[in-house]
C-alpha angles and dihedrals in degrees: 000000000000124000126218091270093048091051090046091052094049090047091051091051090047085059096047120356094198098048111137115255086233093060092043089050093050093053095044093045098242138106124275088239092058091051093048090047093052090045091057092046094049089048089053102039105023104037090245110173136164115209133185113222137182118242103245097221094052091045092053092240129143121211123213123192107212130196120203125188113203143166117275090245096051101037096087094050094046091050091049089053090052092050090055094054114101091217099061139081137172097033109183139175110222140167103038093324095291098097126067125197124190143157118241121200121215136164113262093236088066094047088197138093090257124238097330096085098026099048117001106044098050088058094047113102121226098034111123100173138019131185127173124204119192111220103235101179136351120223100175123021139060112052087359097074136189106291100210091073092050102063104096103083127070120230095267095052089046089052090050092052103038114117109251099178129213113290092198093053091043090056089046090064095061118107128208112290092035092280121149122247105243125211111271141187089280090066096056095097092047092052091045092054091047093051089057093048123357090196095053109142125250091253092053091046088049093053088046094052105029089234126123118261089251091055091048090051093049096044093049090053091049093051094047093046093058094041092244089124127041135171120238125198122213122192134154104272090205088077090065090055096266111148102151125056127175140176111227120206111196136188117209134173107262089236090057098039098101093042094053094040092054090048092051090048088063096055114105090211093066127074097180136029126171141159114239145179119251139063089318117045103197129048129188142171121228123203111193137166097243141334091282090055091050092047089053092050094050097045099037110031101026092033089060090060101088092184090072108096099182141000133199120194123206114187110221110227101179137354107219098179129023133200100303116079091223112118119264123217100241090205091062101044107136101199125277121343118215107277107227102137121097107272092028 
């Protein structure tokens, strides 16, 4: 399990994934060497990872949450194939290992989950059912992360570590007419490097992009200032006492959808809440201590929301790929990572 310093470091990175170790150390009252050593240990033993991700809306990217039902014999192979695709994230085995959920990223111009559903899936043996749900609006996820891993620092420490941005760089990203400079093809190498390691140094990012370190610093500040780039934090949720995870598919009357979604976004048991298309119109992910904890949440907290007409619960057995599109070695998956990315 995590000790107090581990939790404080994770909370600090939750607030600013690129915060210098020296600043974290000063706030926590330890040496920078101690913070760096703990970070390396958590990366090796707890699956801790900082990744830089593009905001889907600003990147003109649609997100589809797909559900595949497969035979027990083929489910693992199909899930592995999804993990290896560059356009997927949050690949999970659910419901006894015969259902797979994954997020497919597609350009908004296509307004479809790309070739996966149109061409690849129909030719894949072992799949018995497919459904696709366009993510319409995310209420919890992305920069708004799972709160139960962010409870170690007091308010003064949080203020000291919160990312404040660079006002000069933020102003530099404005275009004539007060428009916002959107991410473009020239940013592809920068995003790719940050997806691999959100804490990559300026020199490494300069080599990846071919830019000068000064240009890298300015562009990072611009992208963060406009919300086009955010930093996600992945860590083994089991270290926070989480043993039971479930996807929740809810049906809510359209007139009550916003009210219910905002209520769910305030629940500490949830790490992701989004409105979707399909037979159900809300999806969420619950992270609970054990089955009894999940039962209490479903019957008491969700049960008190009379606007919910129907609920389907799909236990998550394993998360094979998390927020970053970078490939995960399936032989080293350590269980579910904390789902904070949009689509988690």
